[in-house]
C-alpha positions, 0 to 999 in steps of 0.5 A: 335539576332533581336528578342532579340533587339526587346524584349529589346526595346519593352517589359517590363521584369525586373526592370533593363531592364525597366529602361534601355529601357525607358532611351534608348528611351527617350535619343534617342528621345531627341537627335534626336528631339532636334538636329532637333529643334537646326537646326531650332533655329540656322537658325532662329538666323542667319536669324532674328538676335539678335532682331528678335530672342530676340522677339521670345524667349521672346514670348516663355518665356511669354507663358511659364510663363502662361503655368505652369497653363495648367497642374498644375501637373496633368500629373505627378499625372496621371502617379503616380495614374495609376501605383499605382491604375491600376484598376482605369485607365479609371477613372483617364484618363477621370477625369484628361482630363476634368480638363486639358481642363478647365485649358487650357481654362483659361490659353489660355484666360489669355495669349491672353487677359491679355498678351498684357498689360504685355509687352513693347517689340515691336512685341510681341503682334502679336505673343501671339495668335500663342504662346498660341495655341502652349502652349495648344497643347503642354500641351495636347501632354504631357498629352498623354505622361503621359499615356505612361509613366505609362505603361513604354512605353517611345518609344511612347514619343520618337517617338512622340517627334521626329515627332513633332520636325521634323515638327517644324523644317521643317515648321519653316525653310520653314516659315523663307525662305518664310517670314523671321520674328518672326511672321511666325516662330511662325506660323510654330512652332505652326503648327508643334506642332499641327500636332505632338499632333494629331499624338500622340493622334492617336498612343494612341487612344486605351487609350482614349476610354471612355475618355468622359464617366468615369468622377468621381467628387470625383476623381476630388476633390482628384486630385485638392487637390493633384495638388494645390501644383503643381500649386504653384510649377509650378508658382515658377518653371516657374518664375525661368525659364522665369522671367529672360527673362521677366525682361530683356524685361522690363529693356533692349533691344531686342538685350539683349533678343536675347543674353540671349535666345542664352545663355539659349537655350543650358542650357535648352536643357541639363536640359532635360537629367536628366529628361529623366532618372528620368522619366524612374525611376519614375514608379519604385520608385512609386512602391517601395513607395507603398510597403513601401520599402524606402531602395530600393528607397534610393539605386536607388536615390543615384545611379541615381544621380551619373549617372547624374553626368556622364553628368553634370560634363563634360558638365560643365567643357568642356563648360566653356573652349569652351564657346566662340567659341561654342557660335559663332559656334552655333549662329554667331559672333553677339551673342558673348555676350552670351558666358559669361552668358552661362558659368555662367549658366553651373554652374547650371548643377550639381544642376539641374541634382541632383535636378531633381532626388531628386524631382522625388523621393519626388513626388513619395513619395507623398511629393509634398508640399516640392516643394512649399518651394524649388521652392518658395525660388528660385523664390523669390531669382531670382526675387530680384536678377534680379531686382537688377542686370539686370538694371546694368549688363544685361544678365550677372547679370541675369545668376548669379541670375539664379545660386543663385536661383537654389542653393536655390531651389535644396539645399532645395530639398537635405535637405529634401531628406536627411531626407527622405531616408538618401542618399549620394549626390556626394560621388560616383562622385569623379572619374567622377569629376577627369575625367571631370577636366582632360578633361577640361585641355586637351581641354584648351591645345588643343584649343591653337592650334586653331582647330575647336571647334567641333574637340576640343569637340570630343577630350575632349569627347574621353579624358573623356571616356578614363579617366573613364576607366583608373580610373575604374569608377564603373558606367561605368563598370556597364553600360557595364555589 
């Protein structure tokens, strides 16, 4: 029995087993690592209050906006090229690594030397150096993970993520206990990322043999040509995620930044879920594209979107019902103003979950230029709506701007993917929608008796799974068989 489990979790056999294994490891790693980091975030919010936590969230968003240039899609391109050209693995790793280092030097320099002139929020400038170092090492860690992904070894990414987030939590909490300030929280956070990155590189040390001796100028030119759409895509994507916080920082107070950071944090955590599944599928779809088998891609994309709806729709329905008590439970009464923007941001989940799967399919098929239009339209819509709504409506207006911008960007991805592989979007998710609605009604009724919010969530989860079985949802039956 133990040998079978070991074989399933650590060996690559059939396509179905590889996807299941990779998804398991990434999901397991995400649940453990994000749970650890959530502990630190909730503790930090209580210690620092809305203003201190707002300053820290602003610094992360500020660095995240510049951080899009630290990768430019190189990690994803590396995974794709190793899968499609395994005989040139060493050359791709070495050449991509050199380009990555150049991008990091430029990004960190801009963050440190230009960043202080682009913010008016008190206390941010003293955080920028630590955050820029965090950005650099986190980007290097993701580069290492891209190599593991190319070999379908997601257990490495899972373990590396758990170790790093465990260190972040430990050092962040210790920093807050000794010196309760946003600055020392940033120091603890950064130290955790540095140590986690070093450990990840040690685990993958064999893959980096010869990393300084296989640089190829012609491959570098090819990678740069392939990556420029990702540079724009990363800029637009970074704007969509981080521009809300930056504009709030210009027009509103650190208190508002704290509220929006609290509302945004659980949503960004949920955005990770479809990425885990799509990363597991990416090498498979890349292989089918190399074989020109578009029908196989269509079948897998359609099923993958339906599977992601298993998570998106219940999170949406249940989150709207328990939004207020859940916000208070996670962050304290001081953050109750984050509940409404949280509920608005939950409406983006079906859009982002489906869009993530479609985006990976587009990327695997070498159509990355589509992202420029998709994310560009979303970023422009987001900036315009932020400037119009944030001065008057604050964090609620920002949440609405994010919802509209996600509709723009993911709607364009849907239009293009439909043309490319002619798939059906939400047709297979009807029973999932019915089960989610039923769960929301039960949660609403149950919450009238004023139990603890976690009890309501547990009852909702049991109700949802039970309804899926009653409705004989084929995806659930397929996962069990």
